[in-house]
MIMARMI-532944 format. One record per residue (C-alpha): residue number from 1; x, y, z. Coordinates in steps of 0.001 Angstrom, whole numbers, padded with zeros to 6 digits. Layout:
    nr         u         v         w
   NUM         X         Y         Z
...
% end
This chain:
    nr         u         v         w
     1    000000    000000    000000
     2    001298    003429   -000953
     3   -000046    005027    002216
     4    001303    002363    004565
     5    003493    003345    007482
     6    005924    001525    009720
     7    003882   -000119    012500
     8    006609    000836    014984
     9    006303    004528    014071
    10    003810    005096    016892
    11    001646    003507    019546
    12   -001750    004892    020483
    13   -005081    004433    022201
    14   -008460    006170    021972
    15   -010272    007071    025185
    16   -013784    008285    025930
    17   -013768    011963    026979
    18   -016572    013886    028674
    19   -015464    017320    027418
    20   -014706    018477    030960
    21   -011252    017061    031804
    22   -012359    013478    032597
    23   -011513    010246    030757
    24   -013217    006867    031027
    25   -010941    004144    032457
    26   -007767    006030    031467
    27   -005372    003899    033495
    28   -006495    000763    031669
    29   -005674    002588    028447
    30   -002304    003773    029753
    31   -001367    000250    030840
    32   -002311   -001231    027464
    33   -000406    001475    025613
    34    002691    000713    027693
    35    002359   -002999    026957
    36    001979   -002365    023243
    37    004873    000103    023250
    38    007186   -002630    024497
    39    006131   -004876    021595
    40    006676   -002036    019107
    41    009986   -000920    020639
    42    008799    002575    021623
    43    009982    004214    024846
    44    007198    005988    026758
    45    007709    008686    029383
    46    007145    007311    032886
    47    005016    010395    033628
    48    002588    009561    030825
    49   -000601    009887    032906
    50    000488    013210    034422
    51    001371    014613    031008
    52   -001962    013516    029521
    53   -004047    015140    032229
    54   -001933    018307    032085
    55   -002639    018516    028346
    56   -006339    017900    028952
    57   -006282    020768    031436
    58   -005288    023106    028615
    59   -008337    022181    026553
    60   -011397    024448    026909
    61   -014453    022952    028588
    62   -017266    022129    026173
    63   -020432    024095    026821
    64   -022703    023026    023956
    65   -023490    019288    023889
    66   -026304    019648    021344
    67   -026366    016858    018739
    68   -023518    014991    020443
    69   -023416    011347    021506
    70   -025138    011439    024899
    71   -023090    008610    026426
    72   -019637    009391    025045
    73   -019644    012893    023535
    74   -015940    012984    022614
    75   -012952    010767    022005
    76   -009320    011593    022723
    77   -006622    009801    020750
    78   -003373    009538    022709
    79   -000307    008916    020532
    80    003351    008342    021340
    81    005694    008327    018359
    82    009033    006615    017883
    83    010834    009625    019370
    84    008661    009461    022504
    85    006661    012604    021685
    86    003198    012504    023289
    87    000221    014101    021543
    88   -003555    014263    022059
    89   -006250    014660    019418
    90   -009866    015317    020454
    91   -012819    014685    018157
    92   -016585    014330    018367
    93   -017806    010778    018777
    94   -020057    009128    016213
    95   -023775    008822    016841
    96   -024438    005080    017073
    97   -027865    003666    016289
    98   -029872    001664    018814
    99   -030832   -000712    016013
   100   -028759   -003867    015437
   101   -025688   -003118    013342
   102   -025062   -004592    009926
   103   -021560   -006052    009510
   104   -019498   -007152    006539
   105   -016703   -009728    006617
   106   -013169   -008933    005496
   107   -009793   -010609    005533
   108   -007783   -009780    008647
   109   -004963   -007243    008206
   110   -001750   -008817    006984
   111    000430   -008278    010040
   112    002373   -010927    011915
   113    001987   -011588    015615
   114    002668   -009890    017959
   115    002218   -006693    015854
   116   -001297   -007871    015008
   117   -003241   -007126    018165
   118   -001478   -003857    019004
   119   -002506   -000245    018361
   120    000346    000516    015993
   121    001352    003124    013431
   122    000035    001428    010266
   123   -003690    001524    011041
   124   -004977    002486    007594
   125   -006262   -001033    006888
   126   -008681   -000707    009802
   127   -009808    002749    008677
   128   -010358    001457    005143
   129   -012395   -001458    006470
   130   -014859    000855    008227
   131   -015132    002991    005078
   132   -015777   -000105    002979
   133   -018508   -001224    005384
   134   -020229    002152    005097
   135   -019896    002069    001306
   136   -021719   -001286    001381
   137   -024611    000162    003419
   138   -023313   -001509    006560
   139   -021960   -000195    009868
   140   -018841   -002171    010755
   141   -016368   -004689    009360
   142   -015409   -007937    011083
   143   -012034   -009489    010287
   144   -011564   -013175    009513
   145   -008530   -015359    008917
   146   -008799   -018995    007809
   147   -012565   -018798    008487
   148   -012043   -017733    012102
   149   -013188   -014407    013528
   150   -010117   -012368    014494
   151   -011382   -008896    015449
   152   -013552   -005932    014511
   153   -012433   -002824    012667
   154   -012774   -000569    015741
   155   -014462   -002958    018159
   156   -014320   -006294    019960
   157   -016911   -008928    018930
   158   -018524   -010908    021752
   159   -020664   -013902    020811
   160   -023166   -015705    023044
   161   -023028   -019395    022182
   162   -025891   -021815    022715
   163   -023999   -023189    025745
   164   -024622   -019881    027560
   165   -020979   -018762    027414
   166   -019915   -015534    025709
   167   -016815   -015965    023556
   168   -014456   -013353    022135
   169   -011463   -013689    019778
   170   -008215   -014217    021675
   171   -005457   -011633    021866
   172   -002958   -014415    021214
   173   -004646   -014957    017815
   174   -004417   -011292    016844
   175   -007407   -009615    018486
   176   -006885   -006293    020195
   177   -007043   -006622    023982
   178   -010265   -004677    024464
   179   -010423   -002078    027235
   180   -014230   -002061    027116
   181   -014338   -005821    027593
   182   -011917   -005493    030499
   183   -014230   -002912    032079
   184   -017344   -005057    031706
   185   -016117   -008619    032187
   186   -016285   -009007    035970
   187   -019743   -007501    036408
   188   -021163   -009370    033422
   189   -019942   -012640    034876
   190   -021530   -011766    038224
   191   -024792   -011255    036328
   192   -024605   -014727    034805
   193   -022621   -014403    031557
   194   -019344   -016391    031658
   195   -016814   -014837    029250
   196   -014021   -016788    027588
   197   -011503   -016279    024789
   198   -011834   -018771    021947
   199   -011273   -019507    018289
   200   -014630   -018467    016813
   201   -015431   -020252    013573
   202   -018063   -019346    011002
   203   -019997   -022409    012158
   204   -020079   -021050    015726
   205   -021287   -017646    014507
   206   -024080   -019177    012457
   207   -025385   -021086    015487
   208   -024808   -018198    017915
   209   -027613   -017035    020152
   210   -026456   -013436    019852
   211   -023569   -011195    018794
   212   -022551   -007797    020165
   213   -019558   -005514    019681
   214   -017775   -003398    022281
   215   -015688   -000268    021906
   216   -014592    002903    023660
   217   -016672    005026    021300
   218   -019629    002774    020553
   219   -019971    001290    024033
   220   -022177   -001770    023523
   221   -023969   -002388    020220
   222   -025967   -005338    018969
   223   -025078   -006961    015643
   224   -027949   -008143    013470
   225   -026286   -009541    010362
   226   -022943   -010433    008800
   227   -022933   -010138    005000
   228   -026731   -010132    005131
   229   -026990   -013360    007162
   230   -028889   -012957    010425
   231   -026904   -013846    013549
   232   -028979   -015162    016459
   233   -031578   -012952    018123
   234   -030292   -009375    018344
   235   -030650   -007288    021510
   236   -031209   -010320    023725
   237   -029780   -011315    027115
   238   -026127   -010651    026231
   239   -026875   -007166    024952
   240   -029153   -006300    027858
   241   -026634   -007345    030517
   242   -023680   -005736    028744
   243   -025633   -002492    028318
   244   -026637   -002483    031985
   245   -023026   -002852    033088
   246   -021822   -000291    030538
   247   -024303    002335    031727
   248   -023147    001748    035318
   249   -019533    002292    034222
   250   -020564    005590    032658
   251   -021786    006697    036079
   252   -018631    005935    038044
   253   -015745    005072    035683
   254   -014479    008585    034863
   255   -011139    009875    036150
   256   -009326    013206    036269
   257   -006527    014796    038326
   258   -008711    017026    040483
% end
């Protein structure tokens, strides 16, 4: 690809931002960024969290929330480049529909482990996948390799099997280690949804009871179809429990340096 970059040129993460100096689960994001930076060979300042919140303090508070995503109004992309320079980029979050999302399938990005599964500098494939989904009158793209589900373009798929267990693609197989899943896992299990990593085949998806996707911007969304094929019963038990836990996290999961 002509617009490809060196994956080790930067490491990054995107965090939910309330527009008033607070981030959702920032220390989970910082820890993941540090882990990924070690894989990519990027040195990160030990005062990363302090620097981030100092930079947030320089941003003006948002007064007008009209027409913004009510749950997550903004996103902040934290980047650290090869030279260790830290930068923040704030943007408005997308408005996600309450209706089940339509997904398309695509081949997983052609990166080797352990680069695959990190937030690295050559992310254009993931951006192109979302654009292609939209161009095909769909919402998201799901990545497959050898007929196994690997990841989502900007989200983590979570499938409820007919055995009552919710399965997600494993980080060791190339999936991003989802911060949103990490936030929700314990409480969802307490509410009766065991969560396990697994190799998810097309056969498992076709027999699935339900499929949802998780992300820092989208929160929890139901998936209705993949390539036009209906997957389970959308907005069922898995979605309801995940949404309940997510909304609770939105009440008490924000952090700042005040």
